[in-house]
MMTF fields as JSON, N, C-alpha, C and O atoms, coordinates in Angstrom:
{
  "mmtfVersion": "1.0.0",
  "mmtfProducer": "UNKNOWN",
  "numBonds": 283,
  "numAtoms": 284,
  "numGroups": 71,
  "numChains": 1,
  "numModels": 1,
  "chainsPerModel": [1],
  "groupsPerChain": [71],
  "chainIdList": ["A"],
  "bondAtomList": [4, 2, 8, 6, 12, 10, 16, 14, 20, 18, 24, 22, 28, 26, 32, 30, 36, 34, 40, 38, 44, 42, 48, 46, 52, 50, 56, 54, 60, 58, 64, 62, 68, 66, 72, 70, 76, 74, 80, 78, 84, 82, 88, 86, 92, 90, 96, 94, 100, 98, 104, 102, 108, 106, 112, 110, 116, 114, 120, 118, 124, 122, 128, 126, 132, 130, 136, 134, 140, 138, 144, 142, 148, 146, 152, 150, 156, 154, 160, 158, 164, 162, 168, 166, 172, 170, 176, 174, 180, 178, 184, 182, 188, 186, 192, 190, 196, 194, 200, 198, 204, 202, 208, 206, 212, 210, 216, 214, 220, 218, 224, 222, 228, 226, 232, 230, 236, 234, 240, 238, 244, 242, 248, 246, 252, 250, 256, 254, 260, 258, 264, 262, 268, 266, 272, 270, 276, 274, 280, 278],
  "bondOrderList": [1, 1, 1, 1, 1, 1, 1, 1, 1, 1, 1, 1, 1, 1, 1, 1, 1, 1, 1, 1, 1, 1, 1, 1, 1, 1, 1, 1, 1, 1, 1, 1, 1, 1, 1, 1, 1, 1, 1, 1, 1, 1, 1, 1, 1, 1, 1, 1, 1, 1, 1, 1, 1, 1, 1, 1, 1, 1, 1, 1, 1, 1, 1, 1, 1, 1, 1, 1, 1, 1],
  "groupList": [{"groupName": "MET", "atomNameList": ["N", "CA", "C", "O"], "elementList": ["N", "C", "C", "O"], "formalChargeList": [0, 0, 0, 0], "bondAtomList": [1, 0, 2, 1, 3, 2], "bondOrderList": [1, 1, 2], "singleLetterCode": "M", "chemCompType": "L-PEPTIDE LINKING"}, {"groupName": "GLY", "atomNameList": ["N", "CA", "C", "O"], "elementList": ["N", "C", "C", "O"], "formalChargeList": [0, 0, 0, 0], "bondAtomList": [1, 0, 2, 1, 3, 2], "bondOrderList": [1, 1, 2], "singleLetterCode": "G", "chemCompType": "PEPTIDE LINKING"}, {"groupName": "VAL", "atomNameList": ["N", "CA", "C", "O"], "elementList": ["N", "C", "C", "O"], "formalChargeList": [0, 0, 0, 0], "bondAtomList": [1, 0, 2, 1, 3, 2], "bondOrderList": [1, 1, 2], "singleLetterCode": "V", "chemCompType": "L-PEPTIDE LINKING"}, {"groupName": "HIS", "atomNameList": ["N", "CA", "C", "O"], "elementList": ["N", "C", "C", "O"], "formalChargeList": [0, 0, 0, 0], "bondAtomList": [1, 0, 2, 1, 3, 2], "bondOrderList": [1, 1, 2], "singleLetterCode": "H", "chemCompType": "L-PEPTIDE LINKING"}, {"groupName": "GLU", "atomNameList": ["N", "CA", "C", "O"], "elementList": ["N", "C", "C", "O"], "formalChargeList": [0, 0, 0, 0], "bondAtomList": [1, 0, 2, 1, 3, 2], "bondOrderList": [1, 1, 2], "singleLetterCode": "E", "chemCompType": "L-PEPTIDE LINKING"}, {"groupName": "ALA", "atomNameList": ["N", "CA", "C", "O"], "elementList": ["N", "C", "C", "O"], "formalChargeList": [0, 0, 0, 0], "bondAtomList": [1, 0, 2, 1, 3, 2], "bondOrderList": [1, 1, 2], "singleLetterCode": "A", "chemCompType": "L-PEPTIDE LINKING"}, {"groupName": "LYS", "atomNameList": ["N", "CA", "C", "O"], "elementList": ["N", "C", "C", "O"], "formalChargeList": [0, 0, 0, 0], "bondAtomList": [1, 0, 2, 1, 3, 2], "bondOrderList": [1, 1, 2], "singleLetterCode": "K", "chemCompType": "L-PEPTIDE LINKING"}, {"groupName": "TYR", "atomNameList": ["N", "CA", "C", "O"], "elementList": ["N", "C", "C", "O"], "formalChargeList": [0, 0, 0, 0], "bondAtomList": [1, 0, 2, 1, 3, 2], "bondOrderList": [1, 1, 2], "singleLetterCode": "Y", "chemCompType": "L-PEPTIDE LINKING"}, {"groupName": "SER", "atomNameList": ["N", "CA", "C", "O"], "elementList": ["N", "C", "C", "O"], "formalChargeList": [0, 0, 0, 0], "bondAtomList": [1, 0, 2, 1, 3, 2], "bondOrderList": [1, 1, 2], "singleLetterCode": "S", "chemCompType": "L-PEPTIDE LINKING"}, {"groupName": "LEU", "atomNameList": ["N", "CA", "C", "O"], "elementList": ["N", "C", "C", "O"], "formalChargeList": [0, 0, 0, 0], "bondAtomList": [1, 0, 2, 1, 3, 2], "bondOrderList": [1, 1, 2], "singleLetterCode": "L", "chemCompType": "L-PEPTIDE LINKING"}, {"groupName": "CYS", "atomNameList": ["N", "CA", "C", "O"], "elementList": ["N", "C", "C", "O"], "formalChargeList": [0, 0, 0, 0], "bondAtomList": [1, 0, 2, 1, 3, 2], "bondOrderList": [1, 1, 2], "singleLetterCode": "C", "chemCompType": "L-PEPTIDE LINKING"}, {"groupName": "ILE", "atomNameList": ["N", "CA", "C", "O"], "elementList": ["N", "C", "C", "O"], "formalChargeList": [0, 0, 0, 0], "bondAtomList": [1, 0, 2, 1, 3, 2], "bondOrderList": [1, 1, 2], "singleLetterCode": "I", "chemCompType": "L-PEPTIDE LINKING"}, {"groupName": "TRP", "atomNameList": ["N", "CA", "C", "O"], "elementList": ["N", "C", "C", "O"], "formalChargeList": [0, 0, 0, 0], "bondAtomList": [1, 0, 2, 1, 3, 2], "bondOrderList": [1, 1, 2], "singleLetterCode": "W", "chemCompType": "L-PEPTIDE LINKING"}, {"groupName": "ARG", "atomNameList": ["N", "CA", "C", "O"], "elementList": ["N", "C", "C", "O"], "formalChargeList": [0, 0, 0, 0], "bondAtomList": [1, 0, 2, 1, 3, 2], "bondOrderList": [1, 1, 2], "singleLetterCode": "R", "chemCompType": "L-PEPTIDE LINKING"}, {"groupName": "ASP", "atomNameList": ["N", "CA", "C", "O"], "elementList": ["N", "C", "C", "O"], "formalChargeList": [0, 0, 0, 0], "bondAtomList": [1, 0, 2, 1, 3, 2], "bondOrderList": [1, 1, 2], "singleLetterCode": "D", "chemCompType": "L-PEPTIDE LINKING"}, {"groupName": "ASN", "atomNameList": ["N", "CA", "C", "O"], "elementList": ["N", "C", "C", "O"], "formalChargeList": [0, 0, 0, 0], "bondAtomList": [1, 0, 2, 1, 3, 2], "bondOrderList": [1, 1, 2], "singleLetterCode": "N", "chemCompType": "L-PEPTIDE LINKING"}, {"groupName": "THR", "atomNameList": ["N", "CA", "C", "O"], "elementList": ["N", "C", "C", "O"], "formalChargeList": [0, 0, 0, 0], "bondAtomList": [1, 0, 2, 1, 3, 2], "bondOrderList": [1, 1, 2], "singleLetterCode": "T", "chemCompType": "L-PEPTIDE LINKING"}, {"groupName": "PRO", "atomNameList": ["N", "CA", "C", "O"], "elementList": ["N", "C", "C", "O"], "formalChargeList": [0, 0, 0, 0], "bondAtomList": [1, 0, 2, 1, 3, 2], "bondOrderList": [1, 1, 2], "singleLetterCode": "P", "chemCompType": "L-PEPTIDE LINKING"}, {"groupName": "GLN", "atomNameList": ["N", "CA", "C", "O"], "elementList": ["N", "C", "C", "O"], "formalChargeList": [0, 0, 0, 0], "bondAtomList": [1, 0, 2, 1, 3, 2], "bondOrderList": [1, 1, 2], "singleLetterCode": "Q", "chemCompType": "L-PEPTIDE LINKING"}],
  "groupTypeList": [0, 1, 2, 3, 4, 5, 6, 5, 7, 2, 1, 8, 9, 10, 4, 11, 2, 12, 13, 14, 13, 5, 1, 15, 16, 3, 2, 16, 9, 5, 16, 2, 4, 14, 5, 13, 7, 2, 17, 9, 7, 1, 5, 7, 9, 11, 16, 14, 5, 4, 14, 11, 13, 9, 14, 18, 2, 2, 8, 11, 18, 2, 16, 14, 5, 2, 0, 13, 6, 5, 5],
  "groupIdList": [1, 2, 3, 4, 5, 6, 7, 8, 9, 10, 11, 12, 13, 14, 15, 16, 17, 18, 19, 20, 21, 22, 23, 24, 25, 26, 27, 28, 29, 30, 31, 32, 33, 34, 35, 36, 37, 38, 39, 40, 41, 42, 43, 44, 45, 46, 47, 48, 49, 50, 51, 52, 53, 54, 55, 56, 57, 58, 59, 60, 61, 62, 63, 64, 65, 66, 67, 68, 69, 70, 71],
  "secStructList": [7, 7, 2, 2, 2, 2, 6, 6, 6, 6, 6, 7, 3, 3, 3, 3, 3, 3, 3, 7, 6, 6, 7, 7, 3, 3, 3, 3, 3, 3, 3, 3, 3, 3, 3, 3, 3, 3, 6, 6, 6, 3, 3, 3, 3, 3, 3, 1, 1, 7, 3, 3, 3, 6, 6, 1, 3, 3, 3, 3, 3, 3, 7, 7, 7, 7, 7, 7, 7, 7, 7],
  "xCoordList": [75.455, 76.31, 75.208, 74.027, 76.143, 75.375, 75.819, 76.701, 75.269, 75.487, 76.554, 77.089, 77.336, 78.637, 80.025, 80.982, 79.696, 80.471, 80.234, 81.135, 79.025, 78.405, 79.269, 79.795, 79.255, 79.804, 81.441, 82.003, 81.89, 83.201, 83.123, 84.08, 82.269, 81.963, 81.461, 81.666, 80.952, 80.895, 81.711, 82.817, 81.193, 81.809, 82.343, 82.818, 82.232, 83.175, 82.183, 80.975, 82.849, 81.744, 81.918, 82.927, 80.881, 80.684, 79.591, 78.545, 79.974, 78.989, 78.352, 78.894, 77.354, 76.467, 75.253, 74.564, 75.457, 74.453, 73.521, 73.832, 72.455, 71.236, 69.945, 69.59, 69.399, 68.007, 66.902, 66.947, 65.899, 64.583, 63.625, 63.978, 62.426, 61.058, 61.086, 61.068, 61.144, 60.935, 61.909, 61.705, 63.101, 64.339, 64.894, 65.209, 65.0, 65.544, 66.943, 66.982, 67.731, 69.356, 69.436, 69.087, 69.741, 70.145, 71.61, 72.39, 72.141, 73.517, 73.069, 72.124, 73.598, 73.783, 75.453, 76.374, 75.427, 76.831, 76.298, 75.475, 77.083, 76.571, 77.249, 77.546, 77.619, 78.452, 77.427, 76.246, 77.879, 77.428, 77.609, 78.549, 76.699, 75.941, 76.131, 76.841, 75.275, 75.545, 74.95, 74.53, 74.897, 74.427, 73.676, 74.347, 72.651, 72.082, 70.637, 70.103, 70.225, 69.146, 67.689, 67.701, 67.03, 65.725, 64.555, 64.001, 64.181, 63.091, 61.748, 61.27, 61.308, 60.157, 60.642, 59.985, 61.867, 62.206, 63.339, 63.429, 64.387, 65.863, 66.456, 66.13, 68.1, 69.015, 69.24, 68.809, 69.707, 69.408, 70.955, 71.566, 71.346, 72.555, 71.813, 70.632, 72.193, 71.692, 72.529, 73.67, 72.35, 73.319, 72.519, 71.45, 73.36, 72.848, 72.167, 71.543, 72.079, 70.863, 69.692, 68.723, 69.623, 68.261, 69.031, 70.221, 68.074, 68.005, 67.813, 66.743, 69.038, 68.753, 68.954, 69.933, 67.986, 68.015, 69.263, 69.427, 69.708, 71.407, 70.973, 71.914, 69.828, 69.593, 69.433, 69.387, 69.384, 68.91, 70.276, 70.364, 71.401, 72.546, 73.335, 73.725, 73.607, 74.5, 76.121, 76.869, 76.622, 77.641, 78.012, 77.305, 79.177, 79.821, 80.935, 81.806, 81.205, 82.948, 83.062, 82.072, 84.178, 84.628, 85.068, 85.749, 84.774, 85.281, 85.741, 85.15, 87.078, 87.251, 86.706, 87.15, 85.699, 85.417, 84.895, 84.22, 85.038, 84.144, 83.13, 83.456, 82.098, 81.142, 81.124, 80.986, 81.326, 81.735, 80.516, 79.782, 80.317, 79.253, 79.74, 80.844, 78.999, 79.401, 79.395, 78.559, 80.586, 81.012, 80.499, 80.674],
  "yCoordList": [-20.767, -21.417, -22.15, -22.495, -22.173, -22.961, -24.393, -24.943, -24.831, -26.487, -26.737, -27.783, -25.629, -26.06, -25.999, -26.74, -25.239, -25.047, -26.059, -26.402, -26.68, -28.12, -29.388, -30.284, -29.177, -30.515, -31.122, -32.176, -29.72, -30.284, -31.162, -31.904, -31.152, -31.879, -33.439, -34.375, -33.601, -35.327, -36.038, -35.852, -37.149, -38.033, -37.873, -38.818, -36.945, -36.316, -36.423, -36.198, -36.784, -36.819, -35.378, -34.8, -34.983, -33.58, -33.365, -34.013, -32.119, -31.54, -30.503, -30.0, -30.464, -29.782, -28.814, -29.344, -27.58, -26.803, -26.261, -25.897, -26.234, -25.82, -25.347, -25.764, -24.548, -24.25, -24.945, -25.526, -24.858, -25.453, -24.461, -23.283, -24.808, -23.632, -22.654, -21.467, -23.151, -22.422, -21.608, -20.876, -21.836, -20.91, -21.694, -21.077, -22.915, -23.81, -24.235, -24.409, -24.314, -24.639, -26.314, -26.849, -27.084, -28.235, -28.787, -27.863, -29.785, -30.209, -31.458, -31.981, -32.006, -33.303, -33.614, -32.846, -35.128, -35.268, -36.662, -37.572, -36.306, -37.072, -37.375, -36.27, -38.079, -38.459, -37.569, -37.897, -36.71, -36.253, -36.994, -37.179, -37.126, -38.15, -37.332, -37.664, -36.076, -35.257, -34.033, -33.661, -33.284, -31.734, -31.256, -31.108, -31.089, -31.031, -30.064, -29.869, -29.572, -28.729, -29.421, -29.976, -29.577, -30.074, -29.39, -28.681, -29.713, -28.48, -28.199, -29.245, -27.371, -26.551, -26.758, -26.401, -27.369, -27.219, -26.252, -25.456, -26.499, -25.807, -26.412, -27.451, -26.213, -26.467, -27.591, -27.278, -28.908, -29.752, -30.435, -30.684, -30.635, -31.382, -32.573, -32.43, -33.734, -35.177, -35.854, -35.898, -36.42, -36.968, -38.285, -38.651, -38.914, -40.296, -40.444, -41.489, -39.197, -39.183, -38.127, -38.194, -37.261, -36.376, -35.317, -35.098, -34.925, -34.126, -32.46, -31.973, -31.844, -30.479, -29.23, -29.184, -28.155, -27.331, -26.47, -26.193, -26.229, -25.648, -24.022, -23.321, -23.475, -22.337, -22.0, -20.957, -23.551, -23.281, -23.681, -23.691, -24.032, -24.256, -23.184, -22.259, -23.349, -22.125, -22.469, -21.515, -23.59, -23.981, -25.582, -26.444, -25.853, -27.154, -27.339, -26.75, -28.222, -28.425, -29.814, -30.536, -30.302, -31.716, -32.553, -31.958, -33.438, -33.977, -35.439, -36.163, -35.89, -37.133, -37.984, -39.091, -37.352, -37.937, -39.341, -39.438, -40.336, -41.589, -41.809, -41.885, -41.85, -41.96, -43.65, -44.67, -43.547, -44.598, -44.779, -43.866, -46.092, -46.705, -46.425, -46.817, -45.8, -45.455, -46.871, -47.772, -46.793, -48.097, -47.943, -48.872],
  "zCoordList": [-29.426, -30.199, -31.451, -31.406, -32.42, -33.83, -34.044, -33.385, -34.826, -34.955, -35.296, -34.927, -36.302, -36.579, -35.016, -34.793, -34.54, -33.059, -32.196, -31.43, -32.18, -31.368, -31.919, -31.26, -33.425, -33.648, -33.459, -33.758, -32.731, -32.445, -31.163, -30.944, -30.454, -29.278, -29.732, -28.96, -30.723, -30.828, -30.937, -31.445, -30.377, -29.679, -28.079, -27.449, -27.71, -26.469, -25.066, -25.133, -23.841, -22.445, -22.098, -21.693, -22.309, -21.802, -20.907, -20.913, -19.887, -18.708, -19.975, -20.958, -19.6, -20.719, -19.168, -18.298, -19.415, -18.372, -19.35, -20.484, -18.881, -19.652, -18.887, -17.784, -19.543, -18.971, -19.566, -20.65, -18.802, -19.427, -19.764, -19.82, -20.002, -20.446, -19.487, -19.813, -17.876, -16.865, -16.185, -15.217, -16.858, -16.434, -15.197, -14.179, -15.277, -14.2, -15.098, -16.316, -14.424, -14.487, -14.63, -13.578, -15.482, -15.507, -15.491, -15.721, -15.328, -15.484, -15.92, -15.33, -16.849, -17.711, -17.916, -18.193, -17.65, -17.967, -19.321, -19.224, -20.318, -21.552, -22.661, -23.115, -23.28, -24.622, -25.891, -26.003, -26.582, -27.35, -29.231, -30.005, -29.247, -30.413, -31.742, -32.691, -31.617, -32.695, -32.484, -31.389, -33.684, -33.406, -34.804, -35.826, -34.796, -36.072, -35.803, -34.711, -37.054, -37.292, -37.293, -38.392, -36.983, -37.164, -37.264, -36.424, -38.539, -39.158, -38.117, -37.676, -37.819, -36.842, -35.56, -34.582, -35.446, -33.7, -33.451, -32.517, -34.672, -34.299, -34.385, -34.958, -33.777, -33.169, -32.473, -31.362, -32.378, -30.774, -30.889, -31.928, -29.643, -29.102, -29.104, -28.788, -29.381, -29.474, -28.721, -29.179, -27.678, -26.685, -26.413, -26.9, -25.468, -24.976, -24.193, -24.013, -23.343, -22.1, -22.472, -21.717, -23.401, -23.762, -25.004, -25.233, -25.496, -26.759, -26.114, -25.75, -26.1, -25.851, -26.763, -27.508, -26.713, -28.086, -27.885, -26.697, -28.281, -28.638, -28.259, -27.884, -28.318, -27.957, -26.074, -25.422, -25.686, -24.071, -23.333, -22.105, -24.247, -23.543, -23.086, -23.799, -21.666, -21.239, -21.271, -21.485, -21.099, -21.404, -21.496, -20.973, -22.208, -22.479, -22.273, -22.914, -21.305, -21.024, -21.494, -21.369, -22.038, -22.147, -20.626, -19.791, -20.484, -19.042, -19.342, -20.143, -18.482, -18.668, -17.519, -17.216, -16.913, -15.628, -15.873, -16.898, -15.235, -15.387, -13.872, -12.687, -14.407, -13.343, -12.708, -13.384, -11.077, -10.535, -9.827, -9.45, -9.65, -8.458, -7.142, -6.764, -6.472, -4.736, -4.028, -4.103, -3.313, -2.88, -1.214, -0.426]
}
């Protein structure tokens, strides 16, 4: 996925599946704030939770899920 494709998710609450350097899979539910190229680091997905390199993203799915506090 490139920066231009990732910009389509800006402002959306998404479930992002990505792999870290060790190959472990992570799932993050976050609002995408921006997608941009960072010199010397590459393309990044900027979210309200963390910044994720686009080359590590496995999948992105827009969700309407609302996180609720367990009762």
